[in-house]
C-alpha positions as CSV (number, residue, x, y, z in Angstrom):
1,M,0.0,0.0,0.0
2,I,1.1,3.6,-0.9
3,D,-0.1,6.8,0.4
4,V,-0.6,9.2,-2.5
5,L,-0.8,12.9,-1.5
6,Y,-2.1,15.7,-3.7
7,F,-1.5,19.5,-3.2
8,A,-2.8,22.6,-4.5
9,W,-4.8,22.4,-7.9
10,L,-4.1,18.6,-8.1
11,R,-6.1,18.2,-4.8
12,E,-8.9,20.4,-6.2
13,R,-9.1,18.6,-9.5
14,I,-9.1,15.1,-7.9
15,G,-11.3,16.1,-5.0
16,A,-9.2,14.6,-2.3
17,P,-6.0,15.4,-0.3
18,K,-4.8,11.8,-0.3
19,E,-5.6,8.3,-1.2
20,R,-4.2,5.0,0.0
21,I,-3.8,2.6,-2.9
22,E,-2.4,-0.8,-3.7
23,T,-0.3,-0.8,-6.8
24,D,2.0,-2.9,-8.9
25,A,3.6,0.2,-10.5
26,A,7.4,-0.1,-10.7
27,T,8.0,3.7,-11.2
28,V,6.3,7.0,-10.5
29,A,5.5,7.3,-14.2
30,D,3.8,3.8,-14.0
31,L,1.8,5.0,-11.0
32,V,0.7,8.1,-12.8
33,E,-0.7,5.9,-15.7
34,E,-2.6,3.8,-13.1
35,L,-4.0,7.0,-11.4
36,K,-5.1,8.4,-14.9
37,A,-7.2,5.3,-15.4
38,R,-8.9,5.6,-12.1
39,S,-11.2,8.5,-13.0
40,E,-11.8,11.4,-15.3
41,A,-10.8,13.7,-12.5
42,H,-7.4,11.9,-12.2
43,A,-6.9,11.9,-15.9
44,L,-7.5,15.7,-16.1
45,A,-5.1,16.3,-13.1
46,F,-2.3,14.5,-14.8
47,S,-3.0,15.5,-18.4
48,D,0.1,17.9,-18.4
49,I,2.7,16.0,-16.4
50,S,5.2,18.8,-17.2
51,A,3.2,20.9,-14.7
52,V,3.6,18.4,-11.9
53,R,6.4,17.7,-9.5
54,V,6.8,14.6,-7.4
55,A,8.3,13.6,-4.0
56,V,8.9,10.0,-3.0
57,D,9.1,9.5,0.8
58,Q,9.5,13.3,1.1
59,D,12.4,13.5,-1.3
60,L,12.0,15.4,-4.5
61,T,12.6,13.1,-7.4
62,E,11.8,12.3,-11.1
63,F,9.0,10.4,-12.6
64,T,11.5,7.6,-13.5
65,A,12.1,6.9,-9.8
66,S,11.5,3.4,-8.5
67,L,8.6,2.7,-6.1
68,T,10.3,-0.3,-4.5
69,G,9.7,0.0,-0.8
70,V,8.2,3.4,-1.0
71,R,5.5,4.4,1.4
72,E,4.4,7.8,0.2
73,V,4.3,9.6,-3.1
74,A,3.3,13.3,-3.2
75,F,2.3,15.2,-6.3
76,F,2.3,19.1,-6.4
77,P,2.7,22.0,-8.8
78,P,6.2,23.6,-9.3
79,M,7.1,25.7,-6.3
80,T,8.1,29.4,-6.7
81,G,9.1,31.9,-4.1
82,G,12.3,33.5,-2.8
């Protein structure tokens, strides 16, 4: 089981701050494909993956990152600020 967290407009589009899911996804990209198939809201939220960042177990990473042994995946828009 993996906790999937959504922040900002991703949370608004999906309609939930988090989900606990069982997945066979090997990478974050595989997980995104599974999520997109869950509902139209998920598909919309992940329609432009270039506008999404990801953290695995609270470490920023790429969509090619492995999910082996991972407990949490968080999706959020790019951060700005100074």
